C-alpha positions in Angstrom: -6.3 -27.7 -17.1 -7.1 -24.6 -15.4 -3.2 -23.8 -13.7 -3.2 -23.4 -9.8 -1.3 -20.5 -8.4 1.0 -21.7 -4.7 2.6 -19.0 -2.6 5.7 -20.4 -0.6 6.6 -17.7 2.3 10.0 -18.1 4.1 9.3 -17.0 7.6 11.0 -13.4 8.9 11.8 -10.1 6.9 10.6 -7.0 7.6 9.2 -4.3 5.4 11.0 -1.4 4.4 11.9 1.7 1.5 8.6 3.5 -0.1 6.0 2.5 -2.9 2.9 3.4 -4.1 0.2 0.9 -4.4 -2.2 0.5 -7.2 -5.5 2.5 -7.9 -8.3 2.4 -5.8 -10.6 -1.1 -7.1 -14.1 1.0 -5.6 -12.8 4.1 -7.9 -11.6 2.4 -10.9 -15.3 0.6 -11.4 -16.7 3.9 -11.0 -14.8 5.8 -13.5 -15.7 3.4 -15.9 -18.9 3.7 -15.6 -19.9 7.1 -14.8 -17.4 8.3 -17.3 -19.3 5.9 -20.0 -22.7 7.9 -19.4 -21.3 11.1 -18.7 -21.1 13.9 -22.3 -18.0 14.7 -23.4 -14.6 12.8 -22.7 -13.3 11.3 -19.3 -9.0 11.1 -18.9 -8.3 8.8 -16.3 -5.2 8.4 -14.4 -4.2 5.9 -11.8 -6.9 3.3 -13.0 -6.3 -0.1 -11.3 -5.6 -3.1 -14.1 -6.7 -6.1 -12.4 -9.0 -8.1 -13.6 -12.4 -7.2 -11.7 -11.9 -3.1 -12.8 -11.3 -4.6 -16.2 -14.5 -6.8 -16.3 -16.5 -3.4 -15.7 -14.3 -1.8 -18.6 -15.2 -4.8 -21.2 -19.2 -4.4 -20.2 -19.2 -0.6 -21.2 -17.0 -1.8 -24.1 -20.2 -4.5 -24.9 -22.4 -1.5 -24.8 -21.1 0.4 -27.2 -19.1 2.8 -25.5 -15.4 3.5 -26.5 -12.3 3.7 -24.2 -8.8 4.0 -25.5 -6.4 2.3 -22.6 -5.5 0.9 -20.6 -1.6 2.2 -20.7 -0.2 2.6 -17.3 -2.8 2.9 -15.5 -4.4 5.6 -18.3 -7.5 5.4 -19.6 -9.4 7.7 -22.2 -13.5 7.5 -22.1 -15.4 8.7 -25.0 -19.2 9.1 -22.7 -22.3 8.4 -24.5 -24.6 10.6 -22.3 -27.1 9.1 -19.8 -29.4 7.1 -22.5 -26.5 6.4 -24.8 -25.5 3.1 -23.8 -26.5 0.4 -26.3 -27.7 -3.1 -26.1 -24.9 -5.7 -25.8 -24.8 -8.6 -28.2 -23.9 -11.5 -25.6 -24.2 -11.9 -21.6 -22.0 -9.3 -19.8 -20.0 -11.6 -18.1 -18.0 -10.1 -15.1 -15.6 -12.6 -13.6 -15.5 -12.5 -9.8 -16.5 -8.4 -9.4 -19.6 -8.4 -6.9 -18.7 -4.4 -7.4 -19.6 -4.9 -11.2 -22.7 -7.1 -10.6 -24.3 -5.1 -8.0 -23.5 -1.5 -9.4 -24.8 -2.4 -13.1 -28.0 -4.4 -12.2 -29.1 -0.7 -10.9 -27.8 1.1 -13.7 -29.0 -1.2 -16.5 -32.7 -1.9 -14.9 -33.9 1.8 -16.3 -32.4 1.1 -19.6 -34.5 0.7 -22.6 -32.7 -2.8 -23.3 -32.4 -6.6 -21.7 -29.3 -7.6 -20.3 -27.8 -10.7 -18.9 -25.3 -10.8 -16.0 -23.0 -13.4 -15.3 -19.6 -14.4 -13.2 -17.5 -16.9 -12.4 -18.3 -19.7 -10.0 -17.4 -17.4 -6.7 -19.4 -14.5 -8.0 -22.2 -17.0 -8.9 -22.7 -18.0 -5.5 -22.8 -14.4 -4.1 -26.0 -12.8 -2.9 -27.9 -10.8 -5.1 -31.2 -10.3 -3.5 -30.2 -7.3 -1.4 -30.1 -5.6 -4.8 -32.9 -7.6 -6.5 -35.5 -6.7 -3.7 -35.1 -2.5 -3.2 -34.7 -2.7 -7.2 -38.2 -4.9 -7.7 -39.8 -2.3 -5.4 -38.5 0.4 -8.1 -40.5 -1.2 -10.4 -37.0 -3.2 -11.9 -37.9 -6.6 -13.3 -34.8 -8.8 -12.6 -34.8 -12.7 -12.6 -32.0 -14.2 -10.2 -31.6 -18.2 -9.9 -34.1 -19.6 -7.2 -31.3 -19.0 -4.3 -30.9 -15.1 -5.4 -27.9 -15.7 -7.1 -26.3 -14.7 -10.7 -27.1 -15.0 -13.8 -29.2 -12.2 -13.6 -31.9 -11.5 -16.2 -32.7 -7.7 -16.6 -35.4 -6.4 -18.8 -35.1 -2.6 -19.2 -37.9 -0.5 -18.2 -36.9 2.6 -19.2 -39.1 5.7 -17.8 -40.9 3.1 -15.8 -39.3 2.8 -12.5 -40.0 4.7 -9.6 -37.8 6.4 -6.6 -38.0 4.8 -3.3 -36.6 5.8 0.3 -34.9 2.7 1.5 -33.7 2.2 4.7 -30.8 -0.5 4.5 -31.2 -3.3 6.7 -27.0 -3.8 6.6 -24.9 -1.3 6.0 -23.2 -2.1 2.4 -22.0 0.9 0.1 -22.8 -1.5 -3.0 -26.3 -1.7 -2.3 -26.4 2.0 -1.9 -24.4 2.6 -5.2 -26.7 0.5 -7.0 -29.5 2.1 -5.9 -28.5 5.8 -6.7 -27.6 4.2 -9.9 -31.0 3.2 -10.7 -32.2 6.4 -9.0 -30.9 8.3 -12.0 -33.0 6.3 -14.2 -36.2 6.8 -12.0 -39.4 9.0 -11.7 -39.2 11.0 -8.7 -36.8 11.3 -5.8 -34.7 8.2 -4.8 -33.3 8.1 -1.1 -31.1 5.7 0.6 -30.7 5.7 4.1 -27.8 3.8 6.0 -27.7 2.2 9.6 -24.0 3.2 9.5 -21.6 5.2 7.1 -20.3 3.2 4.3 -17.9 4.3 1.3 -19.3 7.0 -0.3 -16.9 7.4 -3.7 -20.2 6.8 -5.8 -21.8 10.2 -4.4 -18.1 11.9 -4.3 -17.7 11.2 -7.8 -21.3 12.2 -8.8 -20.8 15.5 -7.7 -17.5 15.4 -9.3 -19.1 14.7 -13.0 -21.9 17.7 -11.8 -24.9 15.9 -11.3 -26.9 16.7 -8.5 -26.9 14.7 -5.0 -28.3 15.8 -1.9 -26.7 14.3 1.7 -28.6 14.7 5.0 -26.9 13.1 7.7 -26.8 9.1 6.7 -29.7 9.9 4.0 -28.6 10.2 0.1 -30.8 11.3 -2.7 -30.4 11.7 -6.2 -33.2 12.3 -9.1 -33.0 11.6 -12.8 -32.8 15.7 -13.1 -29.1 16.0 -13.9 -26.6 15.0 -16.3 -22.9 13.7 -16.3 -20.3 16.2 -17.8 -16.7 14.6 -18.8 -14.1 15.2 -15.5 -10.5 13.9 -15.3 -10.0 11.9 -12.5 -6.5 10.5 -10.7 -7.8 7.3 -8.9 -5.8 7.3 -5.6 -3.7 4.2 -4.2 -6.0 1.9 -2.5 -5.9 1.8 1.0 -7.5 -1.6 0.8 -4.0 -2.9 -1.2 -1.9 -0.6 1.3 -3.7 -2.2 4.3 -1.5 -5.8 3.7 1.6 -3.7 4.0 0.1 -1.4 7.1 -0.2 -4.2 8.8 3.2 -6.4 7.3 5.3 -3.2 8.8 3.4 -2.8 11.9 4.1 -6.6 12.7 7.9 -7.1 11.8 10.4 -5.5 13.6 12.9 -3.2 12.2 10.4 -2.4 9.6 10.2 1.3 8.4 8.0 1.9 5.2 6.5 4.9 3.5 3.2 4.3 0.9 2.4 7.2 -1.7 -0.8 8.8 -2.5 -3.0 6.6 -0.4 -6.5 7.7 -0.6 -7.6 8.2 3.0 -11.5 9.2 2.3 -13.0 8.8 5.9 -15.5 6.2 5.3 -12.4 3.7 4.1 -10.0 4.4 7.0 -10.8 1.9 9.8 -8.0 0.1 9.5 -5.6 3.0 10.2 -8.1 3.5 13.4 -7.9 0.2 14.5 -4.3 -0.5 14.2 -3.7 2.9 16.3 -5.6 1.4 19.0 -3.6 -1.7 18.5 -0.5 0.5 19.4 0.9 0.8 15.6 2.6 3.8 14.6 1.1 5.2 11.5 1.9 8.6 10.6 -0.5 10.8 7.9 1.6 12.9 6.1 1.2 15.6 2.9 -2.5 15.4 3.3 -3.7 16.7 -0.1 -7.4 16.4 -2.0 -7.0 15.2 -5.5 -10.3 14.9 -7.3 -12.5 15.4 -5.0 -10.9 12.7 -2.4 -9.0 13.2 0.1 -5.1 11.8 -0.3 -1.8 11.1 1.9 1.3 9.4 2.4 1.4 7.0 5.0 4.8 6.3 7.2 4.5 3.0 9.3 7.1 1.6 11.6 7.4 -0.9 13.8 5.7 -0.9 16.6 4.3 -4.2 19.2 0.9 -4.3 19.2 -2.0 -5.0 21.4 -5.2 -7.0 21.5 -8.4 -4.8 21.6 -12.1 -5.0 21.3 -13.0 -3.8 18.2 -14.9 -0.9 18.8 -18.0 -1.7 16.2 -18.8 1.6 14.4 -15.2 1.2 13.2 -16.2 -2.2 11.5 -18.0 -1.1 8.2 -14.9 1.8 7.6 -12.7 -1.4 7.3 -14.9 -4.3 6.1 -12.8 -5.4 3.6 -9.1 -5.1 5.6 -10.2 -7.7 8.3 -8.1 -10.8 6.6 -5.1 -9.0 7.4 -6.2 -7.3 10.5 -6.9 -11.1 11.9 -3.0 -11.3 11.2 -2.1 -8.4 13.0 -4.2 -9.6 16.1 -2.4 -12.9 16.2 0.5 -11.0 16.4 -0.2 -8.8 19.1 0.0 -9.2 22.9 -3.5 -10.0 24.5 -6.7 -11.1 23.0 -8.3 -9.2 20.2 -12.2 -9.6 19.8 -14.6 -8.7 16.3 -18.4 -8.5 16.9 -20.8 -6.7 14.4 -18.8 -8.1 11.3 -21.6 -11.0 10.1 -21.2 -9.0 6.5 -17.8 -10.9 6.5 -19.1 -14.4 5.7 -20.5 -13.2 2.5 -17.6 -12.0 0.9 -15.5 -13.7 -1.9 -15.5 -16.5 1.2 -16.7 -16.4 4.3 -13.7 -14.7 5.4 -14.1 -15.2 9.3 -14.1 -19.4 9.0 -11.7 -19.2 6.4 -9.3 -17.0 8.3 -10.1 -18.4 11.5 -9.4 -22.0 10.2 -6.3 -20.9 9.0 -4.6 -19.5 11.7 -5.9 -22.3 13.5 -3.8 -24.4 11.5 -0.5 -21.9 11.8 -1.0 -22.4 15.8 -3.4 -19.5 16.7 -5.8 -19.5 18.8 -8.5 -18.1 16.8 -12.4 -18.2 17.5 -14.8 -18.0 15.0 -18.4 -16.8 16.0 -21.4 -15.6 14.0 -20.6 -12.3 13.6 -16.7 -12.2 14.1 -13.5 -13.3 15.9 -12.2 -13.9 19.4 -7.9 -14.0 18.8 -5.3 -14.6 21.4 -2.5 -13.0 20.3 1.1 -14.6 20.7 3.4 -16.5 18.1 2.3 -17.7 14.2 3.6 -20.8 13.2 4.2 -22.7 10.0 1.9 -25.0 7.8 -0.4 -25.2 4.5 -3.4 -22.9 4.3 -6.1 -22.8 2.1 -7.4 -19.3 0.8 -10.5 -20.7 -1.5 -10.2 -18.7 -4.1 -10.2 -15.1 -1.7 -7.7 -13.0 -3.0 -7.9 -11.1 0.5 -7.2 -14.2 2.0 -4.1 -15.2 0.3 -1.9 -11.9 0.8 -3.1 -11.6 4.6 -1.6 -15.3 5.1 1.5 -14.5 3.0 1.8 -10.9 5.2 2.1 -13.5 8.3 4.8 -15.0 7.0 6.8 -11.9 8.6 6.2 -13.2 11.9 5.4 -16.8 11.4 8.5 -18.8 12.8 8.5 -22.1 10.5 7.5 -21.7 6.0 3.9 -20.9 5.0 2.3 -22.2 2.2 -0.6 -21.0 0.6 -3.2 -22.7 -1.9 -5.4 -21.6 -4.5 -3.9 -18.1 -5.3 -5.0 -17.3 -8.6 -7.6 -14.8 -7.3 -4.6 -12.3 -6.0 -4.4 -11.4 -10.1 -7.8 -10.3 -10.0 -7.3 -7.4 -7.4 -3.7 -7.2 -7.0 -1.7 -8.6 -10.1 1.5 -6.5 -8.3 1.4 -7.6 -5.3 3.9 -10.5 -5.6 6.6 -8.0 -6.8 6.3 -5.6 -4.6 6.0 -7.5 -1.2 9.1 -9.1 -2.4 10.8 -5.7 -3.8 10.2 -4.1 0.6 11.0 -7.1 1.8 9.3 -10.4 2.4 10.6 -13.5 0.9 7.5 -14.9 -1.2 7.9 -17.5 -4.2 5.3 -18.3 -6.6 4.6 -21.5 -8.6 2.0 -22.2 -10.9 1.1 -26.1 -10.8 -1.5 -27.9 -13.1 
């Protein structure tokens, strides 16, 4: 019998002290991928030792790359060069990691061997046409299910891919990164134009590995004329993980919290901008650049929040943080309205519907819309909510306990271990009354 994990959160508390949350997941994935394809030995510090990033690590081991570690977030990758990957003996199992599957589909389309990408039940239900269709126009041969989902059967077409000029219909860093990685193996120029800015970790890290990337406004281009040279990477703390504590300290009276070494890449700081518009007291201190990425310490003190209409230009810059931002909205005075966020419906769960359902159970007036939500702030009650196997939903409702007036029980929390295994201990240390129980 598989065990399910339930969180029990007692109401009240405040967040105090300082912490360094785990390394950025997006950058942890990419450090493995590019370090494996580089010439020479790459050293990585701050690697996120959670199941998603470890799935990427195992996939490259299965393709013949020697990787030492991780030990305390440190890895040594013995790169095999751009054309040095070997055919995996078995299917590449990627667990719950959409990033791994979408990026690898581009990377593997131009190899000289065939591969099959599989995942767990959640990942096997997520849309892959957004990468397989543009890859097909480059000449890739990828077969998915009738619904366009995993498993993905990739026939390697080394030397047969052709660059494309692709205007993305929706802003997605995963689609952009997938096509850039395929473009490293394609004839001619591969260009991707974004409708709105998304995370640029792939472009920054390619540059860090000395691979030429051309950026013109919202268009990024790459060719096969380049090689990756090994580099040292210090992965900053993940702002998506920090977001739970930024919101928690903003909503819980008496909170005073400092989060160290957080990545503040401008394509990721929408959560800070949105919270500040709501009245949050967040200071950005000790700004510095580490490995091409901007890093800072974030100091947050409790401040009463007010409801806002969330500006649509900030939506792609905070797409993963909306579950916990919905909790902030529930604690704010007045109405908060989110529009332009239909992407939330195809994450690990339908995050609009699942968060609305859970907030309603806790007594919050939260009305889902096609592309967002309208929340009337006020008080949060207690109750039992289901996270639907979505780690961000589980952690968001845990943080809601800081302002709840009765206990909250959250079911189906096992996937917190896939992205942020330290969450429970860190939340307890900083002041959240959370108990975790395994149940068969």
